[in-house]
PyMOL Python script that loads the backbone (N, CA, C, O; Angstrom):
from pymol import cmd

cmd.read_pdbstr("""\
ATOM      1  N   UNK A   1      65.378 102.440  90.898  1.00  0.00           N
ATOM      2  CA  UNK A   1      64.885 103.517  91.717  1.00  0.00           C
ATOM      3  C   UNK A   1      65.546 103.473  93.095  1.00  0.00           C
ATOM      4  O   UNK A   1      65.850 104.508  93.687  1.00  0.00           O
ATOM      5  N   UNK A   2      65.756 102.283  93.579  1.00  0.00           N
ATOM      6  CA  UNK A   2      66.394 102.163  94.892  1.00  0.00           C
ATOM      7  C   UNK A   2      67.809 102.733  94.852  1.00  0.00           C
ATOM      8  O   UNK A   2      68.257 103.375  95.802  1.00  0.00           O
ATOM      9  N   UNK A   3      68.509 102.490  93.742  1.00  0.00           N
ATOM     10  CA  UNK A   3      69.857 103.033  93.611  1.00  0.00           C
ATOM     11  C   UNK A   3      69.859 104.553  93.595  1.00  0.00           C
ATOM     12  O   UNK A   3      70.731 105.183  94.193  1.00  0.00           O
ATOM     13  N   UNK A   4      68.873 105.148  92.904  1.00  0.00           N
ATOM     14  CA  UNK A   4      68.778 106.608  92.844  1.00  0.00           C
ATOM     15  C   UNK A   4      68.458 107.190  94.208  1.00  0.00           C
ATOM     16  O   UNK A   4      68.944 108.269  94.549  1.00  0.00           O
ATOM     17  N   UNK A   5      67.655 106.499  94.987  1.00  0.00           N
ATOM     18  CA  UNK A   5      67.301 106.974  96.330  1.00  0.00           C
ATOM     19  C   UNK A   5      68.550 107.076  97.199  1.00  0.00           C
ATOM     20  O   UNK A   5      68.645 107.962  98.048  1.00  0.00           O
ATOM     21  N   UNK A   6      69.496 106.185  96.995  1.00  0.00           N
ATOM     22  CA  UNK A   6      70.737 106.223  97.769  1.00  0.00           C
ATOM     23  C   UNK A   6      71.762 107.151  97.110  1.00  0.00           C
ATOM     24  O   UNK A   6      72.402 107.952  97.791  1.00  0.00           O
ATOM     25  N   UNK A   7      71.914 107.045  95.807  1.00  0.00           N
ATOM     26  CA  UNK A   7      72.982 107.741  95.090  1.00  0.00           C
ATOM     27  C   UNK A   7      72.789 109.255  95.051  1.00  0.00           C
ATOM     28  O   UNK A   7      73.733 110.002  95.309  1.00  0.00           O
ATOM     29  N   UNK A   8      71.603 109.709  94.740  1.00  0.00           N
ATOM     30  CA  UNK A   8      71.362 111.152  94.569  1.00  0.00           C
ATOM     31  C   UNK A   8      71.634 111.939  95.854  1.00  0.00           C
ATOM     32  O   UNK A   8      72.362 112.930  95.801  1.00  0.00           O
ATOM     33  N   UNK A   9      71.092 111.549  96.983  1.00  0.00           N
ATOM     34  CA  UNK A   9      71.401 112.334  98.195  1.00  0.00           C
ATOM     35  C   UNK A   9      72.888 112.342  98.557  1.00  0.00           C
ATOM     36  O   UNK A   9      73.397 113.337  99.074  1.00  0.00           O
ATOM     37  N   UNK A  10      73.576 111.247  98.290  1.00  0.00           N
ATOM     38  CA  UNK A  10      75.009 111.199  98.589  1.00  0.00           C
ATOM     39  C   UNK A  10      75.766 112.184  97.698  1.00  0.00           C
ATOM     40  O   UNK A  10      76.614 112.932  98.184  1.00  0.00           O
ATOM     41  N   UNK A  11      75.469 112.188  96.409  1.00  0.00           N
ATOM     42  CA  UNK A  11      76.164 113.086  95.486  1.00  0.00           C
ATOM     43  C   UNK A  11      75.810 114.549  95.744  1.00  0.00           C
ATOM     44  O   UNK A  11      76.684 115.414  95.690  1.00  0.00           O
ATOM     45  N   UNK A  12      74.550 114.831  96.019  1.00  0.00           N
ATOM     46  CA  UNK A  12      74.143 116.207  96.326  1.00  0.00           C
ATOM     47  C   UNK A  12      74.803 116.663  97.620  1.00  0.00           C
ATOM     48  O   UNK A  12      75.293 117.789  97.705  1.00  0.00           O
ATOM     49  N   UNK A  13      74.818 115.815  98.604  1.00  0.00           N
ATOM     50  CA  UNK A  13      75.463 116.151  99.873  1.00  0.00           C
ATOM     51  C   UNK A  13      76.958 116.372  99.718  1.00  0.00           C
ATOM     52  O   UNK A  13      77.514 117.294 100.315  1.00  0.00           O
ATOM     53  N   UNK A  14      77.612 115.538  98.924  1.00  0.00           N
ATOM     54  CA  UNK A  14      79.048 115.703  98.695  1.00  0.00           C
ATOM     55  C   UNK A  14      79.315 117.014  97.955  1.00  0.00           C
ATOM     56  O   UNK A  14      80.247 117.740  98.299  1.00  0.00           O
ATOM     57  N   UNK A  15      78.511 117.315  96.953  1.00  0.00           N
ATOM     58  CA  UNK A  15      78.676 118.576  96.232  1.00  0.00           C
ATOM     59  C   UNK A  15      78.460 119.775  97.119  1.00  0.00           C
ATOM     60  O   UNK A  15      79.202 120.754  97.042  1.00  0.00           O
ATOM     61  N   UNK A  16      77.449 119.705  97.961  1.00  0.00           N
ATOM     62  CA  UNK A  16      77.176 120.811  98.886  1.00  0.00           C
ATOM     63  C   UNK A  16      78.323 120.973  99.875  1.00  0.00           C
ATOM     64  O   UNK A  16      78.744 122.095 100.158  1.00  0.00           O
ATOM     65  N   UNK A  17      78.831 119.861 100.402  1.00  0.00           N
ATOM     66  CA  UNK A  17      79.919 119.919 101.386  1.00  0.00           C
ATOM     67  C   UNK A  17      81.187 120.496 100.763  1.00  0.00           C
ATOM     68  O   UNK A  17      81.867 121.314 101.383  1.00  0.00           O
ATOM     69  N   UNK A  18      81.502 120.082  99.562  1.00  0.00           N
ATOM     70  CA  UNK A  18      82.693 120.611  98.889  1.00  0.00           C
ATOM     71  C   UNK A  18      82.513 122.101  98.601  1.00  0.00           C
ATOM     72  O   UNK A  18      83.423 122.897  98.833  1.00  0.00           O
ATOM     73  N   UNK A  19      81.339 122.475  98.096  1.00  0.00           N
ATOM     74  CA  UNK A  19      81.070 123.885  97.818  1.00  0.00           C
ATOM     75  C   UNK A  19      81.103 124.740  99.069  1.00  0.00           C
ATOM     76  O   UNK A  19      81.604 125.865  99.045  1.00  0.00           O
ATOM     77  N   UNK A  20      80.577 124.217 100.154  1.00  0.00           N
ATOM     78  CA  UNK A  20      80.562 124.963 101.414  1.00  0.00           C
ATOM     79  C   UNK A  20      81.974 125.095 101.979  1.00  0.00           C
ATOM     80  O   UNK A  20      82.345 126.159 102.476  1.00  0.00           O
ATOM     81  N   UNK A  21      82.749 124.039 101.906  1.00  0.00           N
ATOM     82  CA  UNK A  21      84.098 124.045 102.468  1.00  0.00           C
ATOM     83  C   UNK A  21      85.084 124.853 101.646  1.00  0.00           C
ATOM     84  O   UNK A  21      86.015 125.444 102.193  1.00  0.00           O
ATOM     85  N   UNK A  22      84.889 124.884 100.342  1.00  0.00           N
ATOM     86  CA  UNK A  22      85.831 125.578  99.461  1.00  0.00           C
ATOM     87  C   UNK A  22      85.239 126.847  98.864  1.00  0.00           C
ATOM     88  O   UNK A  22      85.725 127.329  97.841  1.00  0.00           O
ATOM     89  N   UNK A  23      84.216 127.387  99.473  1.00  0.00           N
ATOM     90  CA  UNK A  23      83.501 128.540  98.929  1.00  0.00           C
ATOM     91  C   UNK A  23      84.380 129.731  98.605  1.00  0.00           C
ATOM     92  O   UNK A  23      84.202 130.359  97.562  1.00  0.00           O
ATOM     93  N   UNK A  24      85.336 130.061  99.485  1.00  0.00           N
ATOM     94  CA  UNK A  24      86.212 131.214  99.254  1.00  0.00           C
ATOM     95  C   UNK A  24      87.144 130.997  98.073  1.00  0.00           C
ATOM     96  O   UNK A  24      87.523 131.950  97.391  1.00  0.00           O
ATOM     97  N   UNK A  25      87.512 129.748  97.832  1.00  0.00           N
ATOM     98  CA  UNK A  25      88.415 129.446  96.725  1.00  0.00           C
ATOM     99  C   UNK A  25      87.663 129.294  95.402  1.00  0.00           C
ATOM    100  O   UNK A  25      88.239 129.479  94.329  1.00  0.00           O
ATOM    101  N   UNK A  26      86.395 128.962  95.483  1.00  0.00           N
ATOM    102  CA  UNK A  26      85.621 128.689  94.278  1.00  0.00           C
ATOM    103  C   UNK A  26      85.134 129.971  93.611  1.00  0.00           C
ATOM    104  O   UNK A  26      84.939 129.986  92.395  1.00  0.00           O
ATOM    105  N   UNK A  27      84.937 131.038  94.364  1.00  0.00           N
ATOM    106  CA  UNK A  27      84.426 132.285  93.769  1.00  0.00           C
ATOM    107  C   UNK A  27      85.299 132.797  92.627  1.00  0.00           C
ATOM    108  O   UNK A  27      84.762 133.075  91.555  1.00  0.00           O
ATOM    109  N   UNK A  28      86.630 132.938  92.797  1.00  0.00           N
ATOM    110  CA  UNK A  28      87.451 133.377  91.653  1.00  0.00           C
ATOM    111  C   UNK A  28      87.456 132.351  90.514  1.00  0.00           C
ATOM    112  O   UNK A  28      87.480 132.716  89.339  1.00  0.00           O
ATOM    113  N   UNK A  29      87.434 131.082  90.874  1.00  0.00           N
ATOM    114  CA  UNK A  29      87.399 130.029  89.868  1.00  0.00           C
ATOM    115  C   UNK A  29      86.101 130.078  89.077  1.00  0.00           C
ATOM    116  O   UNK A  29      86.099 129.856  87.866  1.00  0.00           O
ATOM    117  N   UNK A  30      85.009 130.365  89.750  1.00  0.00           N
ATOM    118  CA  UNK A  30      83.704 130.453  89.085  1.00  0.00           C
ATOM    119  C   UNK A  30      83.699 131.588  88.061  1.00  0.00           C
ATOM    120  O   UNK A  30      83.122 131.440  86.984  1.00  0.00           O
ATOM    121  N   UNK A  31      84.334 132.720  88.384  1.00  0.00           N
ATOM    122  CA  UNK A  31      84.422 133.829  87.430  1.00  0.00           C
ATOM    123  C   UNK A  31      85.236 133.427  86.209  1.00  0.00           C
ATOM    124  O   UNK A  31      84.848 133.726  85.079  1.00  0.00           O
ATOM    125  N   UNK A  32      86.357 132.753  86.424  1.00  0.00           N
ATOM    126  CA  UNK A  32      87.216 132.329  85.318  1.00  0.00           C
ATOM    127  C   UNK A  32      86.506 131.302  84.442  1.00  0.00           C
ATOM    128  O   UNK A  32      86.567 131.381  83.216  1.00  0.00           O
ATOM    129  N   UNK A  33      85.842 130.351  85.061  1.00  0.00           N
ATOM    130  CA  UNK A  33      85.133 129.315  84.301  1.00  0.00           C
ATOM    131  C   UNK A  33      83.978 129.933  83.533  1.00  0.00           C
ATOM    132  O   UNK A  33      83.692 129.508  82.413  1.00  0.00           O
ATOM    133  N   UNK A  34      83.322 130.905  84.092  1.00  0.00           N
ATOM    134  CA  UNK A  34      82.230 131.574  83.398  1.00  0.00           C
ATOM    135  C   UNK A  34      82.711 132.223  82.115  1.00  0.00           C
ATOM    136  O   UNK A  34      82.037 132.150  81.088  1.00  0.00           O
ATOM    137  N   UNK A  35      83.886 132.863  82.167  1.00  0.00           N
ATOM    138  CA  UNK A  35      84.455 133.470  80.969  1.00  0.00           C
ATOM    139  C   UNK A  35      84.840 132.411  79.945  1.00  0.00           C
ATOM    140  O   UNK A  35      84.626 132.590  78.746  1.00  0.00           O
ATOM    141  N   UNK A  36      85.406 131.318  80.418  1.00  0.00           N
ATOM    142  CA  UNK A  36      85.799 130.230  79.523  1.00  0.00           C
ATOM    143  C   UNK A  36      84.564 129.606  78.878  1.00  0.00           C
ATOM    144  O   UNK A  36      84.606 129.229  77.707  1.00  0.00           O
ATOM    145  N   UNK A  37      83.471 129.494  79.624  1.00  0.00           N
ATOM    146  CA  UNK A  37      82.232 128.946  79.076  1.00  0.00           C
ATOM    147  C   UNK A  37      81.741 129.780  77.906  1.00  0.00           C
ATOM    148  O   UNK A  37      81.304 129.229  76.895  1.00  0.00           O
ATOM    149  N   UNK A  38      81.806 131.099  78.026  1.00  0.00           N
ATOM    150  CA  UNK A  38      81.339 131.967  76.944  1.00  0.00           C
ATOM    151  C   UNK A  38      82.213 131.796  75.702  1.00  0.00           C
ATOM    152  O   UNK A  38      81.705 131.733  74.582  1.00  0.00           O
ATOM    153  N   UNK A  39      83.514 131.722  75.904  1.00  0.00           N
ATOM    154  CA  UNK A  39      84.425 131.538  74.777  1.00  0.00           C
ATOM    155  C   UNK A  39      84.169 130.183  74.115  1.00  0.00           C
ATOM    156  O   UNK A  39      84.106 130.089  72.889  1.00  0.00           O
ATOM    157  N   UNK A  40      84.022 129.140  74.925  1.00  0.00           N
ATOM    158  CA  UNK A  40      83.774 127.807  74.378  1.00  0.00           C
ATOM    159  C   UNK A  40      82.445 127.764  73.628  1.00  0.00           C
ATOM    160  O   UNK A  40      82.340 127.107  72.592  1.00  0.00           O
ATOM    161  N   UNK A  41      81.437 128.455  74.138  1.00  0.00           N
ATOM    162  CA  UNK A  41      80.146 128.495  73.458  1.00  0.00           C
ATOM    163  C   UNK A  41      80.276 129.138  72.085  1.00  0.00           C
ATOM    164  O   UNK A  41      79.709 128.634  71.115  1.00  0.00           O
ATOM    165  N   UNK A  42      81.011 130.243  71.983  1.00  0.00           N
ATOM    166  CA  UNK A  42      81.203 130.909  70.688  1.00  0.00           C
ATOM    167  C   UNK A  42      82.028 130.049  69.738  1.00  0.00           C
ATOM    168  O   UNK A  42      81.782 130.052  68.532  1.00  0.00           O
ATOM    169  N   UNK A  43      82.991 129.322  70.260  1.00  0.00           N
ATOM    170  CA  UNK A  43      83.783 128.424  69.412  1.00  0.00           C
ATOM    171  C   UNK A  43      82.910 127.311  68.854  1.00  0.00           C
ATOM    172  O   UNK A  43      82.983 126.998  67.666  1.00  0.00           O
ATOM    173  N   UNK A  44      82.088 126.716  69.702  1.00  0.00           N
ATOM    174  CA  UNK A  44      81.192 125.647  69.241  1.00  0.00           C
ATOM    175  C   UNK A  44      80.185 126.199  68.244  1.00  0.00           C
ATOM    176  O   UNK A  44      79.907 125.553  67.234  1.00  0.00           O
ATOM    177  N   UNK A  45      79.637 127.372  68.504  1.00  0.00           N
ATOM    178  CA  UNK A  45      78.681 127.994  67.587  1.00  0.00           C
ATOM    179  C   UNK A  45      79.335 128.268  66.236  1.00  0.00           C
ATOM    180  O   UNK A  45      78.741 127.992  65.194  1.00  0.00           O
ATOM    181  N   UNK A  46      80.549 128.806  66.246  1.00  0.00           N
ATOM    182  CA  UNK A  46      81.272 129.083  65.007  1.00  0.00           C
ATOM    183  C   UNK A  46      81.592 127.808  64.239  1.00  0.00           C
ATOM    184  O   UNK A  46      81.465 127.774  63.015  1.00  0.00           O
ATOM    185  N   UNK A  47      82.007 126.758  64.947  1.00  0.00           N
ATOM    186  CA  UNK A  47      82.314 125.491  64.283  1.00  0.00           C
ATOM    187  C   UNK A  47      81.063 124.888  63.656  1.00  0.00           C
ATOM    188  O   UNK A  47      81.124 124.360  62.546  1.00  0.00           O
ATOM    189  N   UNK A  48      79.934 124.958  64.349  1.00  0.00           N
ATOM    190  CA  UNK A  48      78.684 124.435  63.802  1.00  0.00           C
ATOM    191  C   UNK A  48      78.254 125.231  62.573  1.00  0.00           C
ATOM    192  O   UNK A  48      77.804 124.649  61.586  1.00  0.00           O
ATOM    193  N   UNK A  49      78.388 126.548  62.622  1.00  0.00           N
ATOM    194  CA  UNK A  49      78.033 127.380  61.475  1.00  0.00           C
ATOM    195  C   UNK A  49      78.953 127.087  60.289  1.00  0.00           C
ATOM    196  O   UNK A  49      78.487 127.015  59.152  1.00  0.00           O
ATOM    197  N   UNK A  50      80.240 126.919  60.540  1.00  0.00           N
ATOM    198  CA  UNK A  50      81.190 126.605  59.469  1.00  0.00           C
ATOM    199  C   UNK A  50      80.873 125.243  58.856  1.00  0.00           C
ATOM    200  O   UNK A  50      80.935 125.084  57.636  1.00  0.00           O
ATOM    201  N   UNK A  51      80.538 124.269  59.683  1.00  0.00           N
ATOM    202  CA  UNK A  51      80.182 122.947  59.182  1.00  0.00           C
ATOM    203  C   UNK A  51      78.927 123.001  58.313  1.00  0.00           C
ATOM    204  O   UNK A  51      78.884 122.394  57.242  1.00  0.00           O
ATOM    205  N   UNK A  52      77.919 123.719  58.769  1.00  0.00           N
ATOM    206  CA  UNK A  52      76.688 123.842  57.977  1.00  0.00           C
ATOM    207  C   UNK A  52      76.949 124.558  56.661  1.00  0.00           C
ATOM    208  O   UNK A  52      76.417 124.160  55.625  1.00  0.00           O
ATOM    209  N   UNK A  53      77.752 125.598  56.687  1.00  0.00           N
ATOM    210  CA  UNK A  53      78.087 126.315  55.468  1.00  0.00           C
ATOM    211  C   UNK A  53      78.862 125.425  54.508  1.00  0.00           C
ATOM    212  O   UNK A  53      78.581 125.418  53.309  1.00  0.00           O
ATOM    213  N   UNK A  54      79.821 124.683  55.013  1.00  0.00           N
ATOM    214  CA  UNK A  54      80.621 123.777  54.186  1.00  0.00           C
ATOM    215  C   UNK A  54      79.736 122.714  53.543  1.00  0.00           C
ATOM    216  O   UNK A  54      79.887 122.417  52.358  1.00  0.00           O
ATOM    217  N   UNK A  55      78.808 122.136  54.321  1.00  0.00           N
ATOM    218  CA  UNK A  55      77.916 121.110  53.770  1.00  0.00           C
ATOM    219  C   UNK A  55      76.962 121.697  52.740  1.00  0.00           C
ATOM    220  O   UNK A  55      76.637 121.029  51.758  1.00  0.00           O
ATOM    221  N   UNK A  56      76.506 122.934  52.940  1.00  0.00           N
ATOM    222  CA  UNK A  56      75.617 123.571  51.968  1.00  0.00           C
ATOM    223  C   UNK A  56      76.363 123.835  50.666  1.00  0.00           C
ATOM    224  O   UNK A  56      75.817 123.626  49.582  1.00  0.00           O
ATOM    225  N   UNK A  57      77.599 124.289  50.768  1.00  0.00           N
ATOM    226  CA  UNK A  57      78.402 124.538  49.562  1.00  0.00           C
ATOM    227  C   UNK A  57      78.667 123.223  48.831  1.00  0.00           C
ATOM    228  O   UNK A  57      78.563 123.158  47.606  1.00  0.00           O
ATOM    229  N   UNK A  58      79.004 122.192  49.571  1.00  0.00           N
ATOM    230  CA  UNK A  58      79.258 120.889  48.968  1.00  0.00           C
ATOM    231  C   UNK A  58      78.013 120.339  48.286  1.00  0.00           C
ATOM    232  O   UNK A  58      78.104 119.764  47.201  1.00  0.00           O
ATOM    233  N   UNK A  59      76.859 120.508  48.907  1.00  0.00           N
ATOM    234  CA  UNK A  59      75.592 120.042  48.309  1.00  0.00           C
ATOM    235  C   UNK A  59      75.279 120.828  47.048  1.00  0.00           C
ATOM    236  O   UNK A  59      74.816 120.254  46.062  1.00  0.00           O
ATOM    237  N   UNK A  60      75.525 122.131  47.064  1.00  0.00           N
ATOM    238  CA  UNK A  60      75.252 122.958  45.878  1.00  0.00           C
ATOM    239  C   UNK A  60      76.182 122.577  44.730  1.00  0.00           C
ATOM    240  O   UNK A  60      75.749 122.568  43.578  1.00  0.00           O
ATOM    241  N   UNK A  61      77.415 122.270  45.001  1.00  0.00           N
ATOM    242  CA  UNK A  61      78.350 121.844  43.953  1.00  0.00           C
ATOM    243  C   UNK A  61      77.949 120.492  43.400  1.00  0.00           C
ATOM    244  O   UNK A  61      78.121 120.229  42.210  1.00  0.00           O
ATOM    245  N   UNK A  62      77.416 119.631  44.257  1.00  0.00           N
ATOM    246  CA  UNK A  62      76.984 118.298  43.820  1.00  0.00           C
ATOM    247  C   UNK A  62      75.796 118.376  42.873  1.00  0.00           C
ATOM    248  O   UNK A  62      75.687 117.554  41.963  1.00  0.00           O
ATOM    249  N   UNK A  63      74.922 119.324  43.058  1.00  0.00           N
ATOM    250  CA  UNK A  63      73.752 119.488  42.189  1.00  0.00           C
ATOM    251  C   UNK A  63      74.125 120.015  40.807  1.00  0.00           C
ATOM    252  O   UNK A  63      73.455 119.708  39.821  1.00  0.00           O
ATOM    253  N   UNK A  64      75.184 120.800  40.735  1.00  0.00           N
ATOM    254  CA  UNK A  64      75.602 121.380  39.464  1.00  0.00           C
ATOM    255  C   UNK A  64      76.205 120.322  38.530  1.00  0.00           C
ATOM    256  O   UNK A  64      76.100 120.434  37.308  1.00  0.00           O
ATOM    257  N   UNK A  65      76.826 119.311  39.106  1.00  0.00           N
ATOM    258  CA  UNK A  65      77.506 118.293  38.285  1.00  0.00           C
ATOM    259  C   UNK A  65      76.562 117.397  37.532  1.00  0.00           C
ATOM    260  O   UNK A  65      77.003 116.504  36.809  1.00  0.00           O
TER     261      UNK A  65
END
""", "prot")
cmd.dss("prot")
cmd.show_as("cartoon", "prot")
cmd.util.cbc("prot")
cmd.orient("prot")
């Protein structure tokens, strides 16, 4: 707990200072990252759905044998 009392305020303060100092540069980057996040989310969702479908097909074939 003592470590968190020291560590958390330092990290929050550093993040705030960087965000405040680079605010004009971060706005366009934030828009680009937001778009990339949506694409990455759909890729992960599609991969998970494909994996579940593949495992269901494999399980169904295993039952037939």
